C-alpha positions in Angstrom: 8.1 13.1 121.4 4.9 13.8 123.1 2.6 17.1 121.5 0.5 19.7 123.6 -2.5 17.5 122.2 -1.3 14.1 123.2 -0.8 14.8 126.4 -2.4 15.0 130.0 -5.3 17.0 130.7 -3.3 18.1 134.0 -0.6 19.4 132.0 -3.1 21.7 130.0 -4.5 23.2 133.1 -1.5 24.2 134.2 -0.4 25.6 131.0 -3.8 27.6 130.7 -3.2 28.8 134.1 0.0 30.1 133.1 -1.6 31.6 129.6 -4.2 33.2 131.9 -1.9 35.1 134.7 0.2 36.3 131.5 -2.9 37.7 129.8 -3.7 39.5 133.6 0.2 41.2 133.6 0.1 41.9 130.2 -3.7 43.9 130.8 -2.1 45.6 133.9 0.9 46.9 131.9 -0.9 47.9 128.9 -3.3 50.2 131.1 -0.2 51.4 133.4 1.6 52.8 130.2 -1.9 54.1 128.8 -2.5 56.3 132.1 1.2 57.4 132.7 1.5 58.3 128.6 4.9 56.4 128.4 4.5 56.9 124.6 3.2 55.0 121.3 5.7 52.6 120.7 5.4 51.0 123.9 1.9 50.8 124.1 1.7 49.1 120.8 4.3 46.8 121.7 2.8 45.6 124.8 -0.9 45.7 122.9 0.4 43.0 120.1 2.0 41.1 123.2 -1.4 40.9 124.4 -3.1 40.0 121.4 -0.7 37.0 120.8 -1.0 35.6 123.9 -4.7 35.5 123.2 -4.6 33.8 120.1 -2.5 31.2 121.6 -4.8 31.1 124.5 -7.5 30.2 122.0 -5.5 27.9 120.4 -4.6 26.0 123.7 -8.5 25.9 124.5 -9.4 24.8 120.9 -6.8 21.5 121.2 -8.1 20.8 124.7 -11.5 20.5 123.2 -10.3 18.1 120.5 -8.6 15.8 123.0 -11.8 15.4 124.9 -13.3 14.1 121.5 -14.9 16.8 120.3 -13.6 16.4 116.3 -15.7 19.4 115.4 -12.6 21.2 116.2 -9.6 20.8 114.5 -6.1 20.6 116.1 -3.5 23.3 115.9 -0.5 22.4 117.7 -0.4 18.8 116.9 2.9 18.5 115.8 4.3 21.0 118.1 6.3 19.5 120.9 5.0 20.1 124.7 8.7 21.4 126.0 8.3 24.5 123.9 5.1 25.5 125.2 6.7 25.0 128.7 9.8 26.8 128.1 7.9 29.7 126.2 5.3 30.5 129.1 8.0 29.7 131.6 10.3 32.7 130.0 6.9 34.8 129.2 6.0 35.3 133.1 9.4 36.0 133.7 9.7 39.1 130.9 6.4 40.1 132.6 7.2 40.0 136.0 10.4 42.1 135.2 7.9 44.7 133.1 5.7 44.8 135.8 8.6 45.6 138.0 9.8 48.4 135.7 6.2 49.6 135.7 6.2 50.3 139.6 9.3 52.2 139.7 8.7 54.3 136.8 5.1 54.6 138.5 7.0 56.0 141.6 9.6 58.2 139.6 7.2 59.7 137.2 4.5 62.4 138.1 1.1 60.8 136.8 -2.9 62.3 137.6 -3.2 59.2 140.0 0.2 60.3 141.7 -0.9 63.6 142.0 -4.7 62.4 143.0 -2.8 60.2 145.6 -0.7 62.9 146.9 -3.4 65.7 147.7 -5.8 62.4 149.3 -2.7 62.3 151.7 -2.7 65.9 152.8 -4.0 67.1 155.9 -5.5 69.9 154.6 -8.9 70.6 151.9 -8.1 71.1 148.5 -10.6 72.6 145.8 -9.7 73.5 141.8 -12.3 74.8 140.1 -13.2 76.8 137.0 -14.6 80.6 136.4 -18.3 78.4 135.7 -18.1 76.6 139.2 -17.5 73.7 138.1 -14.9 71.4 140.1 -11.7 70.4 138.1 -9.9 68.8 141.2 -10.7 67.7 144.7 -9.3 65.9 147.6 -10.9 63.4 149.9 -10.5 66.1 152.9 -12.6 68.7 150.9 -15.3 66.4 149.8 -15.4 65.5 153.8 -15.7 69.0 154.6 -18.3 69.8 151.7 -20.5 67.1 153.1 -20.5 68.5 156.1 -21.0 72.1 154.6 -23.8 71.2 152.6 -25.1 67.7 152.8 -24.1 66.8 149.7 -21.0 65.6 147.7 -18.9 67.8 146.1 -20.3 68.5 142.5 -20.3 72.1 141.8 -18.4 74.6 144.1 -21.1 77.6 143.7 -23.2 75.3 146.3 -19.9 75.4 149.1 -19.4 79.2 147.9 -22.7 79.8 149.4 -22.0 78.5 152.5 -18.2 79.9 152.9 -19.6 83.6 152.2 -22.3 83.2 154.6 -25.5 83.5 151.9 -27.1 79.9 153.1 -26.9 79.0 156.5 -26.7 75.3 157.6 -27.5 73.4 161.2 -24.4 73.0 163.5 -22.2 75.3 161.3 -21.0 78.8 163.2 -19.2 81.5 161.6 -16.6 82.6 164.2 -14.5 84.9 161.6 -16.3 86.4 158.2 -13.3 88.0 157.5 -11.3 85.3 157.4 -13.5 82.4 156.4 -13.5 80.5 159.9 -16.2 78.2 160.4 -17.4 75.8 163.4 -18.4 72.9 162.6 -20.5 70.1 163.9 -17.9 67.7 164.8 -15.9 70.2 167.0 -13.3 71.3 164.7 -12.4 74.7 163.3 -11.6 75.0 159.5 -10.1 78.0 158.4 -11.2 78.7 154.0 -9.2 80.9 151.7 -9.2 81.5 148.1 -6.8 82.2 145.6 -7.0 82.9 142.2 -4.3 80.9 140.5 -1.9 82.5 137.5 0.1 81.8 134.4 -0.3 77.9 132.7 -3.4 77.6 135.1 -4.8 81.4 135.0 -8.7 82.1 135.8 -8.9 78.8 137.7 -10.1 79.2 141.6 -8.1 77.2 144.2 -9.9 76.8 147.6 -7.8 75.6 150.5 -9.3 74.7 154.0 -7.0 74.5 156.9 -7.4 72.6 160.1 -6.9 75.2 163.2 -8.8 73.8 165.8 -5.8 74.0 168.2 -4.7 77.1 167.3 -7.9 78.6 167.7 -9.2 77.4 171.4 -5.2 77.9 172.7 -5.8 81.4 171.4 -9.2 81.7 173.0 -8.1 80.8 176.4 -4.9 83.4 175.8 -7.4 86.0 175.4 -9.5 84.8 178.5 -6.1 84.6 180.5 -5.2 88.4 179.1 -8.8 89.6 179.9 -8.1 88.1 183.6 -4.4 89.6 183.6 -6.3 92.9 182.4 -8.4 92.7 185.3 -6.2 92.2 187.8 -3.6 94.7 186.0 -6.1 97.3 186.8 -7.0 96.0 190.4 -3.4 96.2 191.1 -3.1 99.8 189.6 -5.7 101.0 192.3 -4.3 99.2 195.0 -0.7 100.9 194.2 -2.6 103.8 194.0 -4.0 103.7 197.4 -0.6 102.2 199.0 1.0 104.9 197.9 -1.8 107.6 199.5 -1.5 105.5 202.8 2.9 105.3 202.6 2.5 109.4 201.9 -0.3 109.9 204.9 2.2 107.4 207.2 5.0 109.6 206.1 2.7 112.9 207.1 1.9 111.6 210.4 5.5 110.4 211.6 6.6 113.6 210.3 4.0 116.0 212.7 4.8 113.2 215.6 8.8 113.9 215.4 7.6 117.7 214.8 5.0 117.9 217.9 7.7 115.2 220.5 10.6 118.1 219.1 8.7 121.1 219.8 7.2 119.8 223.2 10.7 118.4 224.2 12.6 122.0 223.4 9.6 124.0 224.8 9.6 121.8 228.1 13.7 122.8 228.2 13.1 125.8 227.7 10.8 126.2 230.4 13.4 124.6 232.5 16.3 126.6 231.3 14.0 129.8 232.6 13.2 128.2 236.0 16.5 127.3 236.3 18.3 130.3 234.8 20.6 128.5 232.4 23.2 129.5 230.7 22.2 131.9 227.5 24.4 129.7 225.1 22.6 126.6 225.7 19.2 128.4 225.9 20.2 130.1 221.9 20.9 126.4 221.0 17.8 125.2 222.3 15.9 128.0 220.5 17.9 127.0 216.9 16.3 123.7 217.4 13.0 125.2 217.8 13.2 126.7 214.9 14.1 124.3 212.7 11.0 122.5 214.1 9.2 125.4 213.5 10.3 125.9 210.1 9.4 122.1 209.1 5.6 122.8 210.5 5.2 126.2 209.1 7.6 126.8 206.0 8.8 130.2 208.3 12.3 130.4 209.9 14.5 133.5 209.3 13.6 137.1 207.9 16.8 136.7 206.2 16.9 134.7 203.1 20.7 134.6 203.4 20.5 132.9 206.8 17.7 131.0 206.1 20.1 129.3 203.5 22.8 129.4 205.2 21.2 127.5 208.1 19.8 124.6 205.1 23.5 124.3 204.4 25.1 123.8 207.7 22.1 121.5 208.7 23.4 119.4 205.5 27.0 119.5 206.7 25.7 118.1 209.9 24.3 115.4 207.9 28.1 114.8 206.0 26.5 116.3 202.9 27.9 119.4 200.9 25.9 121.8 199.3 27.5 123.4 196.3 25.7 126.4 194.6 26.2 128.0 191.3 24.6 131.2 190.5 22.4 133.5 192.3 19.6 132.4 194.7 16.9 134.3 195.1 16.4 136.8 198.0 12.4 137.0 197.7 11.0 135.5 200.7 8.4 133.2 198.9 10.8 132.1 196.3 13.5 131.6 199.0 11.2 129.6 200.9 10.6 126.6 197.9 14.1 127.1 197.0 15.4 126.3 200.7 12.7 123.6 201.0 14.1 122.0 197.7 17.2 122.1 199.0 16.6 120.3 202.4 14.5 117.9 200.2 17.1 116.8 198.0 19.4 116.8 200.9 17.2 114.2 202.6 16.9 112.2 199.6 21.1 112.0 199.0 21.2 110.6 202.1 18.6 107.7 202.3 18.0 106.8 198.9 21.7 107.9 196.6 24.3 107.5 199.3 25.7 110.9 198.2 28.3 113.2 199.3 27.3 116.2 197.7 23.8 118.0 196.3 24.7 120.7 193.7 22.1 123.5 193.0 22.2 125.9 190.1 19.9 128.9 190.2 19.7 131.9 187.8 16.7 134.6 186.7 15.1 134.1 183.7 12.5 136.2 181.8 9.8 134.6 183.4 11.1 134.1 186.5 13.8 132.0 188.6 15.1 128.5 187.5 16.7 126.1 190.1 18.4 122.5 189.0 19.8 120.3 191.6 21.0 117.1 191.6 24.0 115.0 193.3 26.5 112.3 193.3 24.9 109.7 194.5 23.8 106.4 193.3 21.4 106.1 189.8 18.0 105.9 190.8 16.6 102.1 190.4 14.3 101.6 187.2 10.9 102.4 187.9 12.0 105.3 190.7 9.1 107.9 191.2 8.5 111.3 193.5 7.9 110.2 197.3 5.8 111.8 199.7 8.6 114.5 200.1 8.6 115.7 196.6 5.0 115.4 195.9 4.6 117.7 198.7 7.0 119.9 197.2 5.1 119.6 194.0 2.0 120.7 195.3 3.8 124.1 197.0 5.2 124.8 194.2 2.1 124.5 191.7 0.1 126.2 194.3 2.3 129.6 194.0 2.2 129.1 190.2 5.6 127.7 189.1 6.5 124.4 187.7 8.2 121.3 188.9 10.3 118.4 187.2 11.5 115.2 188.2 13.7 112.9 186.2 15.2 109.8 187.5 16.8 108.5 184.3 20.1 108.5 183.9 20.3 110.5 187.1 18.2 112.4 189.1 17.4 115.8 188.4 15.0 118.2 190.1 13.9 121.5 188.1 11.7 124.4 189.4 10.6 127.1 187.7 9.1 130.1 190.5 7.6 132.9 188.8 8.2 136.7 190.0 6.3 137.9 193.0 5.0 140.8 192.8 7.7 142.8 194.5 10.2 142.1 192.1 8.0 142.3 188.7 
């Protein structure tokens, strides 16, 4: 039976290569168990196996030299059959491969210092943990890159980085966009926000610094801010335009009303003149005089000396237009107050027909300690959202306020006009 010494040199080389592979695997397993603190027994077991393999490797080398003729090195494996070594090395390699596989699985399942370090290096934000003296305990790859851009040197002491973050040290190409929030514009065109947190419980006394990449958020917010400024300017221009439109519409309505009054007055006067020349019937002339009175009232605000007849004419005029006026309480008979109240009733009748498409106008009037209070509403449709005073109500407001009264209009949930008219000197 062939022994190791008497066998060929080629087989010696194969066995020594297998032994070297085994030694490498054993050494890797030893350091893996040592770094993840696998336990003293497991570490000693793989250490003893490594020493035994190393001694066996030395025996192989010694007998190899003995076979080459170096007789000053006696043989240790002369009587051991070669198949024992081949079988043992094969089983050892298989066993070590299984151990390597188990170590890889254990490293993936267990948390170790290396796994924490790899995880922190993979996160997109920068993380740095330092003690109270400024010594960096832990930092990831991204924070080291940011520190090199901010300080121009590797991150070794947090105080150097803190001076830049606090603004005590200026760096070329670095712009502080928000000193309160720690937002910096870096030379590579990115924007980062740095925040500090004091750790508690088991790691109390340590400072954690986190850097977030807010480049996209910052530039998008700047675009939104610029658009908001443009919208604000446009909104101011629209407000001015609306004010001008209101004035223009009011002027157009006033001009239209004046033209209608002018045409009505001219037509009535021409008709009366022809009636006088042609001796027309008195009833027909009386009708034309009534029309003339209405036109004069619109133009000057003076119709009847008798306030009761003035109210009656306004009610009759509303009925001709298809609207009934229901009055609750006592209407003032003093001339100026009655004139304003009558104008308000006529304006509300017009708005009821034109905008609310109603059939009834409700008037409540009663005397108070300060004067007269008149409330006017209708049964028409609710005003549209955003409704406000038109030209007629604005003109009525000017008359009311000029005489020392107050006028209030409400469009929600329904239209309501409230007039507070003071007593005249005669009433007082």
